N, C-alpha and C positions, 0 to 999 in steps of 0.2 A: 154485742155489748162490752167485750172489752175496748174494742177502736180507742173509744177516749183516751185511753191509758196510754195510746201511743201517738209521741206529740207529732212524728211526721204525716201520720192518715189523717188528710183531710174526709175522704166518699169511702172508697177500699183500700183494703190496703197493699195490691198490688194495682197499675196499670193494665195487666189480660184480666182480672175480674171480673165479670161479666154481671155478677152477682156475691151477696154473703150475709148467709142464715144466721139473726139470733137462736138461741137453744132450743125455745118453743118450736121453731119452725123448721129446724135440724131435725126435732124428735116428732113434730109428726111424719115428717114425710119418710126416716126412718120406719118408722113403726107401720105407715100403712105397706113400707117394701115388705117391710118382715112379712105381716099376712100376708100378701099377694102373692109369696114365691115357698113357703111355707119353712120357715125361718124367724131362730129370736134373738134380742138385740139386749145390747148391755151401754151404756154410756157412760164415757168415761171423759178425759181429756187430759194435756197437758201442758204446761204453765202455769202452775198458780197467782193470780192474782196480789198484789202487794197486800201488806197488815191491813185493814181496814174496809176493802174495795171488795169483800168475800160472794158482795152481790153480783158480780159480772161475769162470776163464772171462768171456769179456763180461760186462756187463753188463743190454744185451738184443742176445737168440740169433737169428741172421737167414741165411733158407735162400733160396736161389735160384733157381728153376725153370725151365728151359729145356727146350721141346718138342721133343722128341727129332729129327725132321720140318726142323726150324724151324736143325738143329742142325746136319745135314745136309744140307739144301738138301732143297727139296720138291721132288715128280715133277711133271712138264710138266704132268699129268692134273691134278691138285691145281691150279695156279695157272689151267692155261684153263676149268675147273668156279665159280674167285673170279671171273671175269670176266664172268659168268651169271648170277650169285646174284640179284643187286638190280635193282633196273629202276627210276631217276631220276623220284620225280613231283614232290619238289618241294627246289629249292635257297634254301640262306639264306646271303647273303656278310653275314662278320661283321666289324664291330658292326652287329645285325639294327637296327640304329636308322635307321640310311639309308634300312630300309623306310620310308614315311610313316605306313605301317598301324601299325607300331612305335611311331615316334616317338610321334604321338599319340595316344597312349595315356602314353605314359611322359610326357609333356609336361602332360595332361591330372592324369591324377595327383598330378604336383608342384605345379600350381597349386591343385590344392584342399585337399593338405595345408598350401601355403604361407599359403594363405587364410586358413582354418582357424586354424592358427597365427595368424598375425598379429590375429584378432577375438579371440580366447583371448586375447591380451592386454589387447584397449582394453576389449574385457566384466570382466577381472579388475583394470583400470582403475580402468574409472566405477562396478564396487558395490564398492571400495574408499572411494572419495568420497564414494557413496551413505551408509555404512556410519559415516565421520567428519560427515556433514553432521546423521545422524540420533541420534549417541548423546551422548545426555542432556535431546535435545530433547523439548519432551512435546506433541507436537499432533494435529491430523485427520490420519491415518495416509492416507489417499487422496492429500490434498491434499499430502503432502508430498513423496511418492512420485512424483507427477504433474508439483510444480513443478521437481522436480531434474531430470524423465527431460529434459522439455523443454527447462530448461536446459544439459545435457547435448548433446544433441543439435545445437540451434541452435549452441553455441559451437564447435563439431568442423567443421558443416557449413562455417559460417562460412571455418573456417583449411584445411579441406580445398580451400575454390576454389581458395585462396589460394596452397595449392603442389599440386596437384593431384599431390600424393604419398600422403598421412593418411589413412587408414580414417576413414571415419566414422558413424555412426548416424543413422538416417533412420526415427523411426516404429518398424515390428518389423522393420529391417533394415540391416543393414551392408554398407557400400558400401566393398570392397578397390579401392581404382584400379592397373590395368593397370600402371603405373610404378612400385608404389608392388613390385608382385610381379616385374614384371619385371627390377627392382634386386636381386635376389637372385643369389646364386652360382649355384644348380642350376639354373635356369630361364632363366639368360640360357645357362649354357653348353650348356642341351638346345637351347633356341631357336637365340643367333646373333643373331636381330633381334627388335624389338619386331613385327614388321610379323607374320614367323613365329608370332611370338606369338598374335596375337589373328585370324589364321587359320586355326590349330589350335586354340583354342577355341571360336571361336563357331559354336553350334549343338551344345555339347559340355556348357556351364555356364551359369548363369545370370547375364544380362549388363547392363545397365543400358540407358537405353532407346538410348543416342549411343554404347552398346559399350566404354566409356573403365574401365567398372568391374565386378567380380562382386559377386554379392549374394548375401549369407549371411541365411538369416531365421531372425531370435533370439526369436521372441514366448514361445518356451520359459523362455528365459531374463526378460524382460521380467516375468514371472507371476512369477517364483520371487523376483525382488526385490521387488513388490509384498507376496507373502506372506511373505518374511521380518519384514517392517515391519508387517503386520496382523499377526501372532502377538502377544500379551500377553508383556511383558520382565516376565520372573520375580526374583523380588523376595524379597531374604533373609530 
């Protein structure tokens, strides 16, 4: 009944609706369901119509169902029965991150996601620089690729040693310093301290020998970069 007031509605309000009831149809269904399952039902709605169109009712119809035994007060036998229906076999006090098992899972997942994001930025930056170097240069492709990769790796390695924060590439591996990972808000909020971060991820992810960086294998990335340059350039 309200639909004619909605200018964009032709049949139903949403394309996934199979039917829409008017007030009489909705109330008949609700009263029948309430009687069948021992409920009472009261009707109201949401969204009053504009002045002068009160006959269409609310924009959204609402039926409030209340179990009759709850309304009238439950018999004592029902209350006693409910006390013995279930046996507690596990109790979790939320937030569940107070349990270290759940906290460790959350931290490891966040650390892996964060490190992958950092590594992807580093690799994308390297790829962009590599394409600029190769653009318009005709030389022995494997040699150019090898020289470029080594230059990027060693310059990044030197920078990382100086700051202890920036990720770097060494051979087939990206090193993402834990200090860099801990500096992100999500990881810091989960762990609280750098020591907690180190303790929770040790043995769960690949770390450098001194435990200061998370390791990500990029052998496939290097092969892809080399293959791109080995392919012959198309000529107009």
